[in-house]
N, C-alpha and C positions, 0 to 999 in steps of 0.2 A: 588393508585393514587384514590381517592374518586373524587375529582375535578381537570378533565382532562385537562391539559395545552395544549392552541391553539395555536399548532407550524406551519410555516412556514416555508420550506426549500426548497429552491432554489437549483438544481443541473445543469451540463450540460447536460449529455445524459444517457441512461439508462445504466446500467452495473451490471452485476451479485450481485458482493460484496458489492454494495450499497445497488441493491434491496433488499438483504436479510437483512443489518441492518435494513431498513423504514419496512421490515416486524415485526422485534421485537420489532421496537423504537413505531411504531403503537396500539403495545398495551397495552403502558403507560404511551400514549399523545395522544391530538385529534390533527393528523396529516396530513396535504395536503404537498405534492412533487408537484415545478412545474419544469418540465424538459425545460431546452430552447430544444432538441431536440430528436427526437426518431430516427435519420438518423445519424451514422457516416461512411463515406466509407472504413475506413480500416478496421473495425468491423464486423464480422460474424455475420448477424444477428441471428442466429439461437441459438446462443454463447450468443447474449445481451439478448434475452427473453428468455433463459434457466429456469431463475425463476418467475415466475410469480408476475406480480404489484399489491398484494394483500394489499394493501393501496390507499385512496385515491390521485386523482395526476391528471395532465395536461400540456397538450404538448402545446409549446406557437406555436404558427400560425409561419411557414416556407414557405408557399408557394411560388414560385415568386411572384406571384402577390400581396399578402399578407406581404410581408418580412417586411415591414412599419409600423405593426401592432404590429409586438412584443415587440419592445420597451413601446409601449402603453401598452401592456399587463401588462409586467411587472410591471410596475408603477401603474397600477389599482389593481396589488395584493400586493404588498407589504405597499398600503394606505390601505388596509381592517383593519379591526379590528384584531388582535393576540396578544395573551401574550407573543410571540419568535417567532423571525424571524431569521432563518440563510442562512447563504449565505458559498456555498459549495465551492468555488474555486475563484481565483481572474485572473484565467487568461481568461476566457470567456467576449464577450462584452457585453452580457446583466447582467451579473451579477457585473461585473464591473460600468455599466450603476446603476445596483441594491444598489451598495454603494452608490456612489456620491449621487445618489438622496435619500435616506434616510440621508445620510451626509448632505446635504445641507437645510434640511424641520427638520434635529435635531431626526429625528425617529431612536428611539434605534435598533440595530439588532446586533446577535452575529457573527462571521467569524469562517468559518472550515477551516483549513491547516493538510491536510493527511502528516504530516511528516516534513522533511529539506524542505524549502522552496527557498535558495538558495539568500538571499538579501543580501553576502555580492558584495564589489568591488564598483567602480565609475561606472559603464559602466551609459547607462543612461536607458536602460532596468533593471537594478537595481535599481537607484533610481527612477524609475516610480512604480513600486513593492513595495518598500517601500511606497511610499506616496499612493498608493492604501488601501496595509496594514492595514493604522493609522484608527484611528477611530472607531472601534466596543467598543461596550458595553463588549463584552467579547471574546474573544478569544477559540476556543476550539481547541488542536495542538495533533497530533499522538505522541506523545513519548517527554521526557523527555528531551530528547537533542535537541527537534525541538524547543521545548519552547523557550531551553537557547538562542539559534539562534534568534530564532524571538525576545525575548528582547533586546539582543545584538543590533538588527536590529533599531527597532522602538522604544526602551525605555521601560518607565513605563506602563505595560500593565495589565490586570486581564484576567491571564492566566489557564483556564483547561483543565491538561494534560490528554488523555484518551489512552488506549491499543489496537491499533488496529490490527484489527483482519478480514478475512472471514472465521474464521471458529468456529462452538457452541461449547459451553460447551461441551455436548457429542460427536462430532465429536473427539476433542481435548484429550477427554478419550479414545474413542477407538483407534487411530492416539497413545498413549502414548503404548496401550495394544498390538503393532505391532510394535514397537519401531526399531529404525535401528538394534540395537544390537539383540533384539530378534529375528531377522528378519536373521540374519547370515549377513547382511551390509558389503560391500566390497570385499566381493567375486569374483563378473565377473568384479573388475577392473576398470571401468571406472568412469570417471568426468560428473557429468549430468550439463547440460546449459540450465534454460526455460524460454523462451522470445519473442514475436516478432521480427523480423528484421525491427529495426527501428534505427536509428543514434544513439539516448542519452542509448541505453541499452548496447552498445559499444560488439556487437557480435562478429565484426571483430577484436576489440583487446584478447578476449578468443581464434579466432583462430591463430592469429601472438602467442599466448602463448604457446596453444597448436603444433603447427608448434617447437617449442623449446623444448617439453616435448614428446618426439616418443616413450616411451614404456606407456605412458599413454592414452588410446583411450577416447575420446571425444561424447558425445553424444548429439545434441543440438536438442531440442524438443520446439514446439509452434512457430514454423520461421511462418506459415500459407500459405497465398497467396505471401507471399514473397520470399518464400523456394529457386525459382530459382536463384532468386538475393543471396543470402545465398552460394547456390553450385557454383557459378560462381567465389565470392570471395576464395570460400576454393580451387577450380579448380587454379585462379589466384595466389595463397599462395602456390601451393601446399600441402597443410595441406592431409597427407595420412593417421590421425590417427585419423579423422572425420566422424561420419555420421552424417545427417538431416533426422529428422524426425517432416513433416508439423506437425501435430497433432497428440494429445492422449487422450483418453476419461479421467476422473478422478480418475477412480480405474486404471487406465493403467497406469495413472504417478505416482499415491502414489507410488505405486508397485517399479518403477523406484526409488522413492527418499529412499525405505525400501534397495534397492540392491545395488545403486552404494556405490564407493568409497567414495563421496564428490560428495557436489553442489557448480557449481559457478556460480555467477553473478556479473557480469563484467562493471556495470550502469556507465557511466558517470554522470550524472545528475537527480537520478530517486527520487521525493520526499518521497516516501514509497518504494517499491516491496513488494508484501503480498507472494511471492513465498517463502521466507525469513520466514516468520510464515507457512507457507506447509514445508519446509521443517526441520524448529526447531521442529513442534509437533511431526515428527518422530526420529529427535535424528539424524541428517543428517548432519554430519559435513559441516560448508558453510568458503566459501575462497570468499568474495567479495572485494566490493571497498567501500573508502569515500564516494562514489557518490549515495549510495542508504541510504535513511534515515533508513530504516529497520534494514538494518545491522549494523549500526554506534547506534542504537540503542540493539542491540542486544550483538553485540561485541565490541565497544570502551573501557569499562571500564576493562572487562577482558582478552579478545582477539584481542587487536588489529594487534598483527601480522597477522592476516589473512583478515585483512583490505589493499587495496596495493592502490598506489595511482590511478585513475580514469585518463583514455587513452593512460594509460604507461603498456605495455604488459611484458615487462620485468621486473616489478615492480609487476605485477599479477602472473608473472612465479614462481618469489621468494617465493613469498606467501603460493602459491601450494603445494613446495618443502619443507616451512615449517612444512606445515603439515606433511608431506610424512615420513616427516625425525623424526617424534613424534613416542614413544614407545606405542605400542598397549594398554597398561596402560594409559599413556596419550590420546591417543585417543579415550576411552573408557571413562575418566571424563569427556572429550568435550563432546562427545556426548550425556552425562548422563545433563550435563549443558543445552545444547540446548535444550531438551525434558522438564524440570522442566521449564526452564523461560518461554517456550511458553505456558506454563499450565495457564500463567496470562492474556494473549492475546485472548480476548474473542469475540467476536459480544454480549453478554451480556454483561459482561464489561465496553465494550465499550459505550453502553445504559447508565447503572449504572453512567457514570461518567457525561453522558450529563445531565441528570434527576438533579445529584447532582449540577447542575452550573445553573440548574435553580428555584429549591427550599432550601433553607436551611434545613427545616426538613427531608428532603430524606437525608441528612447524617445518618440518622439516619437507613432508607433501605438502604445506601451503607454500616455500619457497619455490620449489620445483615448479608449483603452478602458476608463479608469479615470472619465474623465468620463460615460462614455455609462452605466460602472456605478452610480456614485452618482446619476444620475439614473431610472435605474431602482430604489433601492432605498426 
């Protein structure tokens, strides 16, 4: 781009997958990122800052004595001159304030939604979320299914779908070459479950399902500081075929994706779930729930039998058994399907979709990238 578009992006906190997106994004536009906070109590600080913030950024003032300044700061930032303003979510108080203020003053802004946002229902929370989500000039939505749900929730809207991912095109190609099939996946005969121990992750449901499947060994990885709580739950349920591993380095986790029999994501209500991208990039068979935006995006059209009812251990068990009952040929077909589908979900592709939403002439740039991808496939 010769004329760099000035973009303000407001987000809640530092997380590596978003940091990586910002690094790629900043190469294509004049980007400034506002972080509401640099501190999240349940997140490991080494993990949060494992990717350097190599782009222009600012942290709002959240020291106790100056907390009142944060709302004033965000108003200052959004009223400055920008070509594009993007709000990263609708769950943060500061970001909600930014949305309401810009709507009040008719300042155009984009709203980013990382997948399914669960607007359905008549609960007060759902109604508030639908109200907050309205009024954006354009919506940047992760995944086609989430975009459909957003339209159903708020009516007519200008939506740009993007393929959310934490993996670069180079990483996807590398994972493709070390696929679940070529590495002899499934030989160790264990089910892999990845995620921190929070209620919305549904790990308790996975434990309940594991208890009903004594011939399958389950490995729970990434439970971090709350591993003791999950271990206590395992003992309470008397689940003998599960082990809990608090943390693995990425290369160790990637080896698990390659060698496990299949991957389980028991989410109750999760906007996306980037572990689906990771598992799929290796062609690792996935059994999940309708509570994960990424799983719905990847599986609902072609493999809905591997999407269980959220919060239902029996349903999850049945989906696991449905996979286990497949022939070896059908398992290979499923693995290849996931591996091929994952290649369309990269950080670069996500950046491209954002750029296309800003300037019409970038459709030519987008078409060029698609042609390049077709030649490489």
